[in-house]
C-alpha positions as CSV (number, residue, x, y, z in Angstrom):
1,M,37.0,34.0,113.5
2,K,40.8,33.7,113.1
3,K,40.9,37.1,111.4
4,V,39.1,38.7,114.3
5,R,41.4,37.2,116.8
6,F,44.5,38.3,114.7
7,V,43.3,41.9,114.6
8,A,42.6,42.0,118.3
9,M,46.1,40.7,119.1
10,L,47.7,43.3,116.8
11,L,45.8,46.1,118.4
12,A,46.8,44.9,121.9
13,V,50.5,44.9,120.9
14,C,50.3,48.5,119.6
15,I,48.6,49.7,122.7
16,A,51.1,48.0,125.0
17,G,54.1,49.4,123.0
18,Y,52.7,53.0,123.3
19,L,52.1,52.6,127.0
20,L,55.6,51.1,127.6
21,G,57.3,54.0,125.7
22,H,55.3,56.6,127.6
23,V,56.1,55.1,131.0
24,T,59.9,54.5,130.4
25,S,60.6,58.0,129.2
26,T,63.5,59.4,131.3
27,G,62.8,63.1,130.8
28,D,66.5,63.7,129.8
29,I,65.4,65.1,126.5
30,P,63.2,68.2,126.8
31,A,59.8,67.8,125.2
32,L,57.6,70.3,123.4
33,T,53.9,69.7,124.1
34,N,51.4,70.8,121.5
35,G,48.3,69.5,123.1
36,H,48.2,66.3,121.0
37,R,51.6,64.6,121.4
38,D,55.1,65.1,123.0
39,I,57.9,66.0,120.4
40,P,61.5,65.6,121.7
41,L,63.9,68.4,120.9
42,F,67.6,68.1,120.2
43,P,70.1,70.0,122.4
44,A,70.9,73.5,121.2
45,P,74.2,73.8,119.3
46,P,77.1,75.4,121.3
47,K,77.6,79.1,120.8
48,A,80.5,80.1,118.5
49,D,83.5,81.3,120.3
50,S,83.8,85.0,119.4
51,A,87.6,84.8,120.0
52,L,87.9,82.7,116.8
53,K,86.4,85.3,114.5
54,P,89.0,86.9,112.2
55,E,89.8,90.5,112.8
56,V,89.0,92.9,110.0
57,P,91.9,95.3,109.6
58,P,90.9,99.0,109.6
59,K,90.8,100.8,106.3
60,P,93.9,103.0,105.6
61,D,93.6,106.7,105.9
62,V,92.7,107.8,102.4
63,N,93.3,111.4,101.4
64,V,92.5,111.3,97.6
65,I,90.0,109.1,95.7
66,I,89.8,109.1,91.9
67,E,86.3,108.0,90.8
68,T,86.7,108.7,87.0
69,P,88.4,107.5,85.0
70,E,88.6,104.0,86.2
71,E,91.8,102.0,85.9
72,G,92.3,100.8,82.3
73,T,89.7,103.2,80.8
74,R,90.2,103.7,77.0
75,P,88.9,107.3,76.1
76,Q,87.6,107.9,72.6
77,S,89.4,111.2,72.3
78,A,92.2,113.3,73.8
79,A,89.7,114.9,76.2
80,F,88.4,113.0,79.2
81,E,87.0,113.7,82.7
82,V,88.9,113.3,85.9
83,S,86.7,113.5,89.1
84,G,86.8,112.2,92.6
85,R,87.0,113.3,96.3
86,A,89.8,114.8,98.4
87,K,89.9,115.1,102.2
88,A,88.6,118.5,103.3
89,G,91.1,121.1,104.4
90,V,92.5,122.1,100.9
91,D,91.0,124.4,98.3
92,S,92.4,122.5,95.3
93,V,94.2,119.4,93.9
94,R,96.8,119.2,91.2
95,I,96.0,116.9,88.2
96,T,99.0,115.7,86.1
97,V,99.3,113.3,83.1
98,V,102.6,111.8,82.0
99,D,103.4,109.3,79.2
100,A,105.2,106.0,79.5
101,T,108.6,107.8,79.6
102,G,107.5,110.2,82.4
103,S,107.2,113.2,80.1
104,P,104.5,115.6,81.2
105,L,101.4,115.9,79.0
106,Y,99.1,117.9,81.3
107,D,99.4,119.8,84.6
108,Q,96.5,121.8,86.0
109,V,94.7,122.6,89.3
110,A,91.2,121.6,90.1
111,V,89.0,123.2,92.8
112,V,87.8,121.1,95.7
113,A,84.3,122.0,96.9
114,A,83.4,120.7,100.3
115,A,80.2,121.4,102.3
116,S,80.5,122.6,105.8
117,G,81.2,119.7,108.2
118,E,81.9,117.2,105.4
119,L,85.0,115.0,105.6
120,F,85.6,115.0,101.9
121,G,85.1,117.5,99.1
122,R,84.6,116.9,95.4
123,F,86.7,117.9,92.4
124,V,86.1,117.5,88.7
125,A,88.1,118.6,85.7
126,V,88.2,117.9,81.9
127,V,91.7,116.9,80.9
128,N,92.3,118.0,77.3
129,L,95.6,116.7,75.9
130,Q,97.1,118.5,72.9
131,V,97.4,115.4,70.8
132,M,95.9,111.9,71.0
133,P,98.4,109.6,72.7
134,T,99.3,106.3,71.1
135,A,100.3,104.5,74.3
136,P,99.0,104.4,77.9
137,V,99.3,107.4,80.1
138,T,99.3,107.9,83.9
139,V,96.8,110.3,85.6
140,T,97.8,111.5,89.1
141,V,95.8,113.6,91.5
142,A,97.8,115.2,94.3
143,R,96.2,116.7,97.4
144,D,99.7,117.2,98.9
145,A,102.4,115.8,96.7
146,V,105.1,116.4,99.4
147,A,103.2,114.4,102.0
148,G,102.5,111.6,99.5
149,E,98.8,112.3,99.4
150,T,98.3,111.2,95.8
151,A,96.2,108.7,93.8
152,S,96.9,107.5,90.2
153,R,95.1,105.7,87.3
154,V,96.5,104.3,84.1
155,V,94.5,105.4,81.1
156,L,94.8,103.4,77.8
157,F,95.2,105.0,74.4
158,G,95.7,103.4,71.1
159,H,93.8,100.6,69.4
160,P,93.3,97.5,71.5
161,D,95.1,95.5,68.8
162,E,98.2,97.6,69.0
163,V,101.5,96.4,70.4
164,S,104.3,98.5,71.8
165,L,107.9,97.6,70.9
166,K,111.3,99.1,70.1
167,V,113.4,99.7,67.0
168,Y,117.1,100.4,67.2
169,L,118.7,103.4,65.5
170,Q,122.1,104.9,65.3
171,N,123.0,108.2,67.1
172,D,126.5,109.5,66.6
173,S,126.0,112.1,69.4
174,M,125.4,109.2,71.9
175,D,128.2,107.0,70.5
176,S,131.2,109.0,71.4
177,E,133.6,106.2,70.4
178,K,132.0,105.8,67.0
179,S,131.9,102.0,67.5
180,C,129.7,101.3,64.5
181,T,127.9,98.6,66.4
182,L,126.3,100.7,69.1
183,V,122.6,101.3,68.4
184,F,119.8,102.8,70.6
185,P,116.2,102.0,71.1
186,V,113.2,104.2,70.4
187,D,109.5,103.3,71.0
188,R,107.1,102.2,68.3
189,T,103.5,101.1,68.3
190,V,102.5,98.5,65.7
191,S,99.4,96.5,64.8
192,G,98.9,93.4,66.8
193,K,97.3,91.8,63.7
194,T,100.7,91.6,62.0
195,A,103.3,89.0,63.0
196,V,105.4,90.7,65.5
197,Y,108.8,90.1,63.9
198,R,107.5,91.5,60.6
199,A,105.9,94.5,62.3
200,A,109.2,95.3,64.2
201,I,111.3,95.1,61.1
202,E,108.9,97.2,59.0
203,A,108.8,99.8,61.7
204,L,112.7,99.8,61.6
205,L,112.7,100.2,57.8
206,A,110.5,103.3,58.2
207,G,113.4,105.0,59.8
208,P,113.4,107.8,62.5
209,N,110.6,110.3,62.8
210,A,111.1,114.1,62.6
211,D,111.6,114.4,66.4
212,E,114.1,111.6,66.4
213,V,116.1,113.1,63.5
214,A,116.2,116.4,65.5
215,A,117.6,114.5,68.4
216,G,120.4,113.0,66.3
217,Y,118.9,109.6,65.5
218,G,119.5,108.1,62.1
219,T,119.7,104.8,60.2
220,A,122.2,102.9,58.1
221,I,119.4,101.1,56.2
222,P,118.7,102.5,52.7
223,G,115.2,103.7,51.7
224,S,112.7,101.6,49.8
225,V,113.9,98.3,51.3
226,I,111.3,95.6,51.4
227,L,111.1,92.7,53.8
228,K,110.3,89.6,51.8
229,S,110.1,87.1,54.7
230,V,111.1,86.6,58.3
231,A,110.9,83.4,60.3
232,I,112.3,81.7,63.4
233,D,113.3,78.1,63.8
234,S,113.2,75.8,66.8
235,Q,116.7,76.9,67.9
236,G,115.8,80.6,68.1
237,M,117.5,81.6,64.9
238,V,115.6,84.3,62.9
239,T,116.1,84.5,59.2
240,A,115.2,87.9,57.6
241,D,115.2,88.1,53.8
242,F,115.1,91.5,52.1
243,N,115.0,92.6,48.5
244,E,118.2,93.9,46.7
245,R,117.7,97.4,48.0
246,L,119.2,96.5,51.3
247,S,122.7,96.1,49.9
248,R,122.5,98.5,47.0
249,G,124.9,101.4,47.5
250,V,125.8,100.2,51.1
251,T,129.6,100.3,51.4
252,G,132.1,100.7,54.1
253,S,132.6,98.3,57.0
254,C,131.2,100.8,59.6
255,R,127.9,101.3,57.8
256,I,127.4,97.6,57.2
257,S,128.2,96.9,60.8
258,T,125.6,99.5,62.0
259,L,123.0,98.1,59.5
260,R,123.4,94.6,60.8
261,A,123.4,95.8,64.4
262,Q,120.1,97.7,63.9
263,I,118.4,94.6,62.4
264,G,119.9,92.2,65.0
265,A,119.0,94.4,68.0
266,T,115.5,95.0,66.8
267,L,114.8,91.3,66.6
268,K,116.7,90.3,69.7
269,Q,114.5,92.4,71.9
270,F,112.3,89.3,71.9
271,P,113.7,86.9,74.4
272,E,113.1,83.8,72.3
273,V,115.4,85.2,69.5
274,H,119.0,84.0,70.0
275,D,120.6,84.9,66.7
276,V,119.7,86.6,63.4
277,T,120.8,85.9,59.8
278,V,120.3,88.5,57.1
279,F,119.5,87.4,53.6
280,V,119.1,89.4,50.4
281,N,116.9,87.6,47.8
282,G,117.6,84.3,49.5
283,K,121.4,84.7,49.8
284,S,123.5,85.5,52.8
285,D,127.1,84.5,52.0
286,T,127.8,87.2,49.4
287,V,125.8,90.2,50.7
288,L,126.6,93.0,53.1
289,L,130.3,92.3,53.0
290,P,132.8,95.1,53.9
């Protein structure tokens, strides 16, 4: 009997609560009626202020677009394709390739073909360099070079493990005062798998190439010299130890000064190197003296 009475009371409380909530609704919150119950809706979020949207700057007026090669492409041979688009109104574009020093390697004209009514025409050409470069080159396509309507790409040559550096040679035609200590840089590409100080010195020991000899470059370092070791300490002092060939037959204060200047300048191109000591078979105090 008590259970029946408890259930009846609980049912009465539930009915009273439902009726009370239904009667006291203020109507401030809109309701969605689905035929079974009233579901209150939250107010709609405020509309975004269009004035706060960032403005997208217009694209610049492009006259030439290079599609191939992409920046940093590494061709497998001395021949590679250059293609892209140029704004209509011209019959051709000029394609040039220069090396790191600005020396021209290629200069040709490519035809621009544009359909009637098209804003841009297309061009394509195969660049065929006479020799395989050993360092990056710059490809430039000019619609109108005078007006600055050009586009450029850097194309990589050489093995990915190669490093570009300089060695220092003498050149009497460039040293009018015959100072004996004035040396001049020339470019070299060395393997990145070899310690860079050793690679630089071994490139120096190889001497000038044929083109450099023709341009007046030379070296005070004798042939057949072997670098035994090279190392740097915590103070930036590099010690380079050579075999006896370095000092054999080397006489005269001018030649010795030039030899030391070549080795020193080649190593001091690296900013962490502050000074250089030259050894021959582990000795430095009695070698290469005037």
